[in-house]
C-alpha positions, -999 to 999 in steps of 0.1 A, spaced: -216 -91 -304 -211 -53 -302 -217 -34 -270 -220 3 -261 -194 17 -238 -201 53 -228 -214 68 -260 -192 48 -283 -199 15 -300 -170 -8 -293 -163 -45 -292 -161 -57 -256 -125 -62 -246 -107 -64 -212 -92 -32 -201 -54 -33 -197 -39 -34 -162 -14 -8 -173 -21 21 -197 -4 20 -231 1 48 -254 -10 51 -290 -7 80 -315 -34 87 -341 -23 109 -371 -54 129 -384 -81 148 -367 -109 144 -392 -139 121 -386 -118 89 -391 -89 100 -368 -112 112 -340 -134 81 -342 -103 59 -339 -90 80 -310 -123 78 -291 -127 40 -295 -91 35 -284 -95 58 -254 -127 40 -243 -106 8 -244 -81 22 -219 -54 35 -242 -37 68 -236 -43 85 -270 -24 114 -286 -39 128 -318 -15 146 -342 -32 172 -364 -16 193 -391 -45 218 -391 -61 239 -364 -83 213 -347 -120 223 -346 -116 248 -374 -147 251 -396 -127 261 -427 -97 237 -430 -86 238 -466 -87 204 -482 -104 186 -453 -130 162 -466 -145 159 -431 -151 197 -430 -164 200 -465 -189 170 -462 -226 177 -462 -230 149 -449 -256 122 -455 -249 86 -446 -239 72 -479 -211 47 -489 -199 65 -520 -167 64 -539 -157 33 -520 -152 -4 -527 -184 -25 -526 -173 -54 -506 -187 -74 -477 -163 -59 -452 -174 -24 -462 -210 -35 -458 -203 -46 -423 -184 -14 -414 -214 5 -428 -239 -15 -407 -219 -9 -375 -217 29 -383 -253 32 -393 -264 16 -360 -241 38 -339 -252 70 -357 -288 62 -350 -280 54 -313 -261 87 -310 -290 106 -326 -314 92 -300 -291 96 -270 -273 128 -278 -292 153 -299 -265 179 -296 -244 157 -319 -263 169 -349 -277 137 -364 -313 132 -375 -332 110 -400 -340 129 -431 -359 122 -463 -339 123 -495 -353 125 -531 -329 111 -557 -336 121 -593 -323 107 -626 -332 106 -662 -337 68 -660 -360 50 -636 -346 41 -602 -336 5 -597 -327 -11 -564 -290 -16 -557 -285 -52 -544 -254 -42 -525 -275 -17 -504 -299 -44 -492 -308 -41 -456 -297 -5 -451 -322 18 -435 -359 18 -443 -376 9 -475 -370 30 -507 -400 39 -528 -406 54 -562 -413 91 -561 -448 103 -568 -454 125 -598 -462 155 -576 -428 151 -559 -408 154 -591 -395 188 -603 -400 199 -638 -378 180 -663 -375 148 -643 -398 118 -648 -383 94 -623 -370 95 -587 -368 76 -555 -374 86 -519 -355 72 -489 -348 81 -453 -312 81 -441 -293 98 -413 -281 133 -419 -248 140 -400 -246 178 -398 -208 182 -398 -210 217 -384 -223 201 -352 -210 166 -353 -173 174 -356 -173 198 -326 -192 171 -307 -165 146 -316 -138 170 -304 -157 176 -271 -160 138 -266 -123 134 -272 -115 161 -246 -138 144 -220 -121 111 -227 -87 128 -221 -75 124 -256 -46 148 -261 -46 167 -294 -13 182 -307 -12 207 -335 19 199 -356 29 183 -388 41 147 -391 61 136 -421 63 99 -414 50 73 -388 82 75 -368 80 113 -368 45 111 -353 56 99 -319 92 112 -313 87 120 -277 69 88 -267 85 56 -256 99 32 -281 72 8 -294 43 32 -294 19 22 -322 8 48 -347 -26 49 -365 -25 66 -399 -59 82 -403 -51 114 -421 -74 111 -451 -57 121 -484 -26 132 -465 -21 95 -455 -6 87 -489 24 110 -484 30 97 -449 33 61 -459 43 65 -496 11 50 -509 7 59 -546 -27 41 -549 -43 68 -528 -58 95 -551 -80 125 -544 -114 134 -558 -121 171 -553 -154 183 -540 -166 219 -535 -196 230 -515 -214 263 -507 -234 269 -476 -265 290 -478 -293 302 -455 -322 277 -452 -355 292 -463 -373 262 -448 -362 232 -468 -365 199 -450 -358 173 -476 -325 165 -494 -325 164 -532 -298 145 -551 -297 148 -589 -277 120 -605 -277 133 -641 -296 154 -666 -293 191 -672 -291 199 -634 -269 170 -623 -247 160 -606 -261 181 -577 -270 177 -541 -290 201 -519 -289 191 -483 -308 211 -457 -291 208 -423 -300 222 -389 -287 258 -395 -280 260 -433 -283 243 -467 -252 226 -482 -250 226 -521 -225 206 -540 -222 180 -568 -194 175 -592 -167 150 -582 -134 160 -598 -112 130 -601 -74 131 -598 -75 167 -586 -57 180 -555 -65 216 -561 -79 231 -529 -84 265 -545 -119 279 -546 -136 280 -580 -160 310 -581 -175 299 -614 -184 265 -601 -201 281 -571 -222 303 -593 -232 272 -614 -240 252 -583 -262 279 -569 -280 284 -602 -288 247 -606 -298 244 -569 -323 273 -573 -337 256 -604 -344 224 -584 -354 242 -552 -369 276 -561 -372 285 -524 -334 291 -525 -340 322 -547 -337 345 -517 -311 325 -498 -277 341 -491 -243 325 -490 -229 317 -456 -196 300 -464 -178 276 -487 -153 248 -485 -132 225 -507 -125 189 -497 -103 162 -511 -119 128 -508 -93 101 -502 -100 74 -529 -83 41 -531 -91 8 -548 -97 -7 -513 -101 10 -479 -68 4 -461 -74 -10 -426 -44 -32 -419 -12 -36 -398 23 -29 -411 58 -26 -396 75 5 -410 111 6 -398 109 4 -361 73 16 -359 41 -6 -357 16 11 -379 -22 6 -383 -36 21 -415 -71 35 -415 -76 55 -446 -89 55 -482 -126 59 -473 -134 79 -505 -167 97 -500 -178 73 -472 -158 86 -443 -189 94 -421 -207 63 -434 -179 39 -424 -163 59 -395 -173 38 -365 -170 4 -382 -134 11 -394 -125 27 -360 -134 -5 -343 -115 -25 -368 -84 -3 -365 -86 -5 -327 -87 -43 -329 -55 -42 -349 -38 -19 -323 -48 -43 -296 -30 -71 -314 3 -52 -314 27 -63 -287 
């Protein structure tokens, strides 16, 4: 049975009589979620971040470049992932109701494709019902679509909210590079466990060749009044997503497998904007506000497990693919449980 402690969904566990230290490597959505859950459980948490924490333009950060809708994409479809997704979905909805400044809201999404939409059995039970789109909801060139309502996590608001929550929970954030688990906690006492939650960067830290990157590029534009997400699976305009958020519209689409290039592609941006305007003509007068490139950390399975590396107890929490926000609280709780077992 899960319970809410403060603003974080955690499993009820006894608080320790003496504070123990833990290091979390990574300050994206996964690392900060792990840090917050551990802090709420009574651990003294230090987060190691290679990048400037809180920056809105960290090159290569999937957390910063995400739109982000709740969607378990580019990730294994297993029962444990379903459970992590359930836990996260419930917590995101609880946060949306309790803390509107976190930047979460329920938002309608229209998914378009050349073929008729069919229900995905793995997605059973998530959110509200999905219905076929009406003819008057379909743009020119598309004869089939589906409408659903899922949480929108506006990363431009949610990440700063997570950082602020960590500060209030006395999580210490250190801006430096770590090249190995042992290097992550050189100044702490022997036996300090280390949580590896650095997204795509986790692979180099623990020598995991199964972790690959899928490149994504987005452009942020002014919002002319759009209120519904449009996702195009295929056809002349796909793949494409147009996600209106609180203060902007995020446009993206192609997933470029096996690419770790964080350089900006101007031609791809022009193509994305052109296709987005074809699907949402209201964007014709919108202007570009910013852009980002992110590397989604893809792995055959999400790695949430314990390992002893040299003299360091390590808990892995990475490989979430395109589902970092969708699995964040579920995997943070699972990782915290593993940290609790060390000793």
